[in-house]
N, C-alpha and C positions, 0 to 999 in steps of 0.2 A: 730493828732490820730497816736500813737505807734504801732506798727509794732501787739505788743500783743494782743492791742483793737481791730483792724483790724481782724486779725487775728479768735480771740472769736466771731467778729458780724457774718464773715462767716461759723462758727461752727456752730451759734445758729441756721443762718438759714438752713445749711444741717442735721440739726439735727429737725427741726422741719418740714422740709419740709419728711423726710423717716416717723418721728415718726407718724405724720397725714397721711402719705399714710398709714402707718400699720394698725389704724384705718378704713380708708376705706377699705381696704382688706378686715378686717373681716365682715363688715358689721356691725356694731355694733347696736343695738337699745336697748333703754329699754322693760323690758317683761314686758307684760301688768297685772296688777294687777286682776287676775281673782279669787277673795275669793269669796269662797263658803258661803252657810248660815253658820253665828258662831255655830248655831247650832245644825248641820251639823260634825259627827266627818268625818274625813280622815282615812280610813283604814290600817295599813301599815301589809300587812304578810311579815315575813320572812321566807325565803325558806333556808334548811337548806343543800339542797345540790346545785350541780352547781356553780356558779360566774366566778371568776379568782383570781389568786395569785397577792397578795399585793406586791409591794416593803418595805422590810422593814428599807431603806433608804429616804423615802418618806419625811419625816419635819425635816430639818435641817437649816440652821444658812449662812448667806455667811455675812462679817465681812465688813462694809461700811458704811461712813452716807455721805450726801448729804450739799452743801452750795454754795450758788450762793449770788457774792454780788448784793445788792439791785440794784445799781449806774448803776451798768454793765447788768443788766436786763432791767434797764427804758430807758436805753441808747439804746441796741438792740429793746425795743416794739416800738422806735421811728420810726426805721428805717423799721422795719417788718410791713409790710402791713397783718392783720389776717383776715381771711375769714368771721369768723364770729363778729371781733372785740373784741373779749373778752383776758384777762387776763385770767382769769379761763380755757379757753380750754386750752392754751399755757402749762400751766402749769401743767393742770392735765393728759394730754394726751403726753405730750415728759418728757423723763426720763429728761432732760433740765443736760447733760452732762459738764456743765463747771468747776463747782469745786465741785469735788470729795472729800471729807474728810475722811480719814481714822480716827476714835476715838480711836486710839491709843494713841497716848501723849495726856495725861491729860484725858484719859477715862479706857480704858478698861488694860491701861496696867498700874503696880503698881507703875511706876516713879512718883513723885507729884508734880515735880520744873520742871519749864518752862525756856527757853532758856537755859538750863544748857550745851550745847555744842555750842552755837551760831553758831549751822549749819540755811541755809539759806541768804535772804539778806534782810529780812523785817523785822526782830521783834528788831534788835537795842540791848538796854538795857531792853524790855519789862521784867515785871516781878522783877526785879531787884531794891533797895534801899539802897542808904549808912546809917550805922547806925554811928552818932557820925561825928565829923568836918574832915572826908575823901572824898575825888575825886574815884569816881568808875569810870570803863571804858574797852570796849572790846578793846583785848590788843591782835595780830596777829605776833606781833614781838615774843610774847613766845607761840609757840603752844602746847596744852596738850602732841599730839600724832602727825603722821603723818596723820591722817586722821581728827583728831580734830583740827582744822587751826585756835583757835583761845582762849583764856584763860581771865577771868576776873580779872583785876588790881587793884588793892586796895591803894592808896596814900595817907601816912599818913603827914599831917606838923610837921614842929620841932614844937617843944616842948611838943607835943600830952603826955598826964599820965593816961587817963583814957581807958577801955575798948573800943573796936573800932571795926566796921567792914560793915558788909553787911546783906540784908536781901534778901527772892527771894519767893516772894508771891505767887508760885503757877499758878494754870488755876484759878485766879479770886479767890484768896483762896485755902488756902491748907485745905485738911479735918484733924482734930484734935479727935480722938476717943481715948478711955481707952483700950490703947494697946503697943506692943512693939516697935519701928520704926526703921530702919537699916537706918543708915545715911553713905554715903563713898564721898568723894571726891579725886582730886590730887592739890598739893600745892606745890609750888617753890617759895624760899625767903630764907634767912635768918634768921632762929626763933626758939629758943628753950624754949618750954613751956608749958602753959598751953591755951589751944582752947576750950571758949564754946559755944556748939548747944543748939537752944532753940525753942519751938514752942509758938509763942505769938499772942494773939490777937492784928491784928493791929489797933484797934482805942481805942482797951479796954485798949490796955497796960498788959493786966493777963500773968502770963505764966504759960503756962498748961506741960511744960518739961523744964529742964535746966542739962545740963550733960556735965562736964569736962573732958578734953581729955590731953592727955601731949603727945605731936610730935617732930621731931628733923626734920627742913628744912633744905635744902640751898641753894643756888644760883646755884648749880652744876645741878640736874635735879630737874624734879617733883618728889614729891613723893604720895605716893598711902597711904589713910589713911580709915579706916570704925572703927564703933562702932555700938553699937544699946544703947539703952534707954527707958526708959517708960512714958507715956504721961496722965495725965487725960486727958477728953472728957470738949473739949469745947462747948457753946450752940449753936454756929452758924459758917460758913465756914470764917469768914471774919480774917484770921489766916496766921501767914509767920512762914518761918524758917529763924533762925539767925544763922550768926558764927562771933563770937567775939572773938576779941584777944587783947591783952596786946601794947596797942598804943605806952607806953614807949618805948617799945623795936623797936619799925620800925618809929621810928620820924626822921619825913626827907628823908624816904626811902620807901619801900613797898614792899606788897605779890601777888604772882598770885596764884587763885583758877581757878580747871576748871572742868569737865564733874561732877559736883556736882548733889549726889543722894539721894532724901528721898523714899524711903517705910516703907508703915504700914505694915501689914498681907498680904500677896500673897495667891493667890490660892494656892491649896497645898503645900504652904511652899516652892516654886520656887524660887530660885535666880533670880533675873530681872523678876520676873513672875507678874501676872496678880494682877488686883487689887482685893479683895478675893470678897468681898461685891458685886463688878458688877458682877465679874465671879460666882458669886452662884445664883444670879437670874437669870442669862441665862440658868445657869443648869437646873434650875425649868421646861424649855420650855421640855425635855427633848430630843434636835436634835440628830441627828443623823449622822449628816455629818457639814462638816464645807469647804465650797470654802473660800480661800486667795488666794494671799493676797489683797482679793476684785477685785474690778469690773476695774474701771479706774485707781487705785491707780498703778495696775502694770503697765499703760501704760507708763506714763511719759510722759509732756509736748515735754519736747525734745528726743533725743534717749536716752543722755548724764545723765539723769535724772530718766527714767524706772527704777522699780522694781529690781533690779540687785541684785540676789540672794545671791552671794559670796560679796557681802557687809553690808548685815544681820546677817551675823554669827560670830563666838568670841565674846571675851569682847568689850565690848560698845566702850572703849576708842579707838577700833579698825574700827569703823563704822564711816564713813563720814558722812552719812543723806545726803540727797539730800533736793533740792527744787523739793517739789511735785507739785502736779496739785490743787491747781494751785495758785503757786506762794505764797506759804506758805510752813516753813521749817517741813521736817521731820526725825526723828534723827535715825527711825530702831532700834529702842532701842527694842519693838517689830518684831522680824525677825523669818526668815525660821525654825530657831529652838523651839523657845518659839511659833509660833504654831503649831507645831508635839508636843510639850511637851502639851500642852490646848487640842488637839484635845484625845491624850491618856488621859489625864487627866478626862477626862469629856465624856471619852464614841466616840467619833466621829472619822468619818473616817471622812479621809480628801480626799479633793477636789482640787488641785494642778492646778492651773494657770500656762503658762509658757510663757513668750515675744515672741511676735510672728513676731515684726518687725515691729509693728505700734505704732510709738508715734503720737501724735499731732502732732507734726512739722516734720515729717517724717517718709517717708513707707520705708522701705528698701525689696525687694524680688528678683528673682532669684538667680543667683551666690554670691549677694551682702549678702546675709542672710547664708552663708556660716558660718562664726563667730560665727553667733549667733545657729545655730546647734550644734557646738562644745562644747557650755555654756553649752547648756540642756543637753547634753550627762553628763558635767559635774557635771552638778547640780546633777542627777538623781544617780550619781554613788557618791556621796557626800549622799542623802539618801540611796541607796540603797545597796552601793558596802562593799565589806568588809573591815577587817579592812588591809587588806594587798595591798589593791589599793590606790593610792592617797589621794582621796578625801573623800574615808573610812578612812581613817587613820587621817584627818582632823576633821575628823565627831566626829568620836574617843576623839580627844583631844579637841576639845567642849564639852565634855560631857555624847555622847552619842556613846557607845559603838555598843550595836546592830543596826542594821541596822531601820530604820522606814519604815512604812508600808502603803506605797504609791500604790493605787492600780489605781487611775481616776487621770487624767491631764488632762486638759481645754487647748487644742489650743487658746492662748490668749483672749478676752476681745472685746464682741460687735463689730464683722469686718462686720458686716451691716451697721455700723454706722460709719461717723467722715470717710468719703474717702477709709474703707479698705476693700469694697464690690470686686472690679477689680482685685485685687492681692489676697484676701485670697485663692482662688483656688490653685493658685500656691503656695505659705506659708502653706497654711495647709498641702497640701501632702508631700513637704518638711521636713516639723517637724513630719509630721504624719511615712514616711517611715524613719525617724531617729529612733524614739520612739520604733517604732515596731519593727525593724530588733533587736534593743539591747533588748527589752523589750516585749515578744509579748503578756506577761497574762496582761499587763497593759491597762485600758478601758481607750480611746482617745473620749474627748467631744470636738465638736467642736461649737466654739461660736456664730454661728447664726445655723436659722431652713430655711433662707430665700434660695431658690431654686437658683437665680441667682448669689449667692453669694459662691454657692459652688462648690466643684470639679462635673466636670460633669457626673461621675460616681463615689460612694463617696465607700471609703473602707468598706465592713462588719463590723458589731460589734460597731458602731461608735454611739456615742447619742450626740443629739442637742440641745442647749441651746438657750432657748429663753425667753426674757423678755419685762414687761410691766406692766405699773402703766396707772388706767383707775379711772374714777368715780367709784361710785357706781352702778350706774343702768346699767354703762357701762360691768365694772368686773363682774358683777350679769349676761349680757346677753352672757356672754364668757365661763357659766356654762358648755356647752357642748362642747366646742371647740375641745377638747382631743376623744370625741367620735368615729371618723372614723380618727383618726390619723394611718395608718398602722403598725402593731403589727412588723415589723419588725425593724420599726425605732423609738426607744426610744428615749424619749425626759426628759432634766432636767426644768425645771421651776426658773434659777437661780435667778431671782429677778421678786417679783410680791408686788403691795399692792392697797390699793384703799387712794386716796389721799384726804383730808380733803384743799381744798385752800380757804378756809376763809380769810386768810391775804397771801399778796405777799411774807412775810419772817419772823423771827423770831420762837417763839413756837408756836407753835399750834398743835392742839392736834385730834388722832383717837377718832371717834362719832361712836356712834353705830348703826346708820346706816350703815356707814363706813366700822365695822367689822364684820357686819350681812352678810356685800358683799364678803367681803373674806371669810367667812365661808360657804354662798351658793356657792363660784369658789371651793372651797377646799373639799365639799363634790364632787363636778367635777371632779376634779384633784383625790379624792380615789377614784370614781367608776371607774376611768382609768387609776389606778394606777398599771397595769401591763405591760401601757407604758409608763405612766409618772415616772420615777424611784425616781427622786429628787425634792423639790422645796421651795424655800427658802424665805420667808416674806425680804421684804426688805425696809429702812435699818435698824437698828439693834438698835444703840444706839443713843443720842445725847447730850449733856453737855448744860444746859438749857444756862450756859452764852455765849456758843458762835454758838450755832444752829440760820442757817438760812435756811433749808430745814427741813421740818415738813411732818407727824407725823413721830416716830422711835415704834418700840414695848416699850421703855423704855428711862426714861430720868434720869440725877441725877445733882447735881452741887457739890458745896465742902460742903456743910451743913448736918451734918448728919443726917440719916434718911430722906435725898433725894430721894432715887430711887425711883420712880414714873412706877408702871406698866399702860401701856394701857389697853383699850377695846380689840383691838388688840393683846396685849401678851397675854391677858387670853383665848384669841380663840385661838391664836397658841397653849396654854400648854390644853388646852384641849382636841382638836384631837391630840395631839402628845402624851400623856400622856394616850388617849384610843384606841389604834392600835389593829386592826383584823390582822393576817396574809393570811385570804381568805376575797376576796369580795363574798357581799351574795346577791343572787338576792332577790327583796322583790316585791310579787304583792300588788298593790294599788289603791286603789279608787277613785282619783282620780289624774288628772297630775302634772306637778313642777307646780311651780308659784301661789303662791307667797311662798307656802313651799316645801322645800327643804331634801333630806331624802338619808341619804347610810346606809347600813348595812355590817357586817365585822361580823367572828368569830379570836378567837385565843384559839384554846385549848376547852374547855366549857365555855367560856365567849361568850355572845352576845355585840355589839356594835352597836346602833341605834344611826346615828348621824342628827338631825335635825335641822333648821334656820328656823326660819320665816321674810322671807324679804317683810314686808307688815304693813298697817296702823289698821289691827285685828286680834282679839282673833284668835287663833287655836285650834283646840281639837283634838287629835290622839290617836286612837285607836291601838296598836302595840302588834300585835301576834306573841312573838317569843315562840314556841312550846318546852315544855322539860324545859323550866328554872321557876325558883321560887322565885329570890328576885337577889335584885341587888341597886343600886341607881342611882338615877337621876339628876347631876350633870347643873347649866341651869346660862346663863349668859343674865341678860335682864333692859332693861332702857328706857330713853325717845329717841328719833330718833335722838336728837342732843346733846346726853346727852353724856359725858365727865369727863376723869380722869383729874387731875391737882397737883402741885407737895403738896407733902404732905394732897393729899384732895381726896382720891378713893373710890368714893363715890359709883361704880359700879365695883362690881366682883363676880364670883360666888357662887351660894348657892347647897348646895347637901343635898338632901334627902334621905330618904329609898325609895324603890319601893317592895312591894313584890306582890305576885298573886299566886292563887291559879289555876291556867287555863292556864299560861301562856300569861295572856294578861295584857297591863297595859295602863294604859287611863295619857295621857300628857296636862297640858294645857301651850299653849303656845303664852304667851305675845305680843304685836308688838315688830318686831323688837328685835328677842332674838335667841338664840345659845342656842344647848342643847344636850347635851350626856347621853342616856340611857343604862347601862353598864349592863347587867342579866346574872345569870348563870344560 
């Protein structure tokens, strides 16, 4: 048994124990369904005075997608005794931090070709194939740059007379739409003449785009080539990008190609930007913040492959990439600046996490942390420093003259897990003092809320991060978890969600019960949004061809129009796009459960959020004095109803709401979420 496998088993055991203890500490138990007589309405009277100020950053996103290999999970299950004998229990209560894959490459990042830099040790020639009678291989003898240590060698046999080359099939296909594409690559070898770039159906052979460009290449150095071309749309995602050249000019010799890239239109037309269609659907949620560069993506399997900010900036050709968590490569083409451009373009507040000495293989603390403190200061100078500073000048060289606006910095990720707790007080205070002394206006976030993992006397003004994934009943039971949180100790719920564990891996879905439980919990968050400053459902994205952790807010693949919004996506959108600035008191004629509610106001508009977490219809009479009209948005469906790829059967309906006396009747079917917005 290899060292990595042994370590993985130990990590899962630790995670299971800690996550299981977390559930016990909270004394979670499903709420009783105390459904009243369906003929009796629950009267909710919204008071116009009192209440508390709501956080303007409450609803945001964190960028990470999880995956865990089934073989490893089954091996672990053979070695771990589960108290209730249930795989469902383990996968629903534990985040299972074995393989957390940020879906940048092949996901929200716009670059569509896989293995373009040959980073990592597992992919080999994945996604590449020869076109014509040629041999292709990964060639470390001719690295493209100091950072990218291999290129693709294309060996052409003697006597070749045809156009030959190679193809890249992307991430289980290349999305081919009616749009203008940008492609670039680096080339080495003696070749003067025409290259042809194509987008082609892999099985059909249909050519959707074909573009010629003239190049001059020599054996002296790699040269960069960039071009744009138009394409018609493919009906499916089974497509590939091809590069062809005149084989007669290279017969008996070879050419090398490196760092090939293909972009369809990008979000806000950024170079090296995000995939526009995916980013615009994320934008629909109206997120107020982005927590990045993920959770476990930050830490690294070893210190050497942590998320190192200075290896994610500048030209992609100078970014080495890394063996990411867990044993898959990450190009880091989606880097520090790209995250911040995303924040600026989408109007999100950045919540930056800095590496705090904890990797999965080793933890550094005490005096050994000093070099990494300097690294954090360098990163902050890059982000915030003037162009006259060393790193501020580098930022300007990379295309950003003005300093970035970074007001929140989180120290580490989940330091209550994977053996981080004991040393976190020391590491936290070292990093806190380092940042606070130089940048006193930055708000610091601790990566845990657990008291034993924190300094004995935490400094004032920090925020505490808490993550949890639960079965639907248990998430509902956490409805009032923040009611008694000391108001001097604000929190961020950096990751939360209800899990559907009907399958051990693969693609499965948010369903109405789970999404309704999230709405109940979000009502609890909103009622306490004077102290709950931020909250992010996680994970955000999944590529259907690679998913091993579900559910997520939305998913997609290489097929046109494949982006699928889950029922949880709609709940997030409904809550985030209907926000008040003040949370208002509500007088009611019944207790919470199975009906839950909150009320808020922004200027003259009142928002009442409702969730029916039960099997029976609920009738609500909402009284909002002084209002006359508005709209009722509602999401409802069968308890186990869900949306699948290109088959969205559950989505919100919107109806007008009018009243002459400020009273509105709302009929809530079972497993329904609604927002009544009236003015």
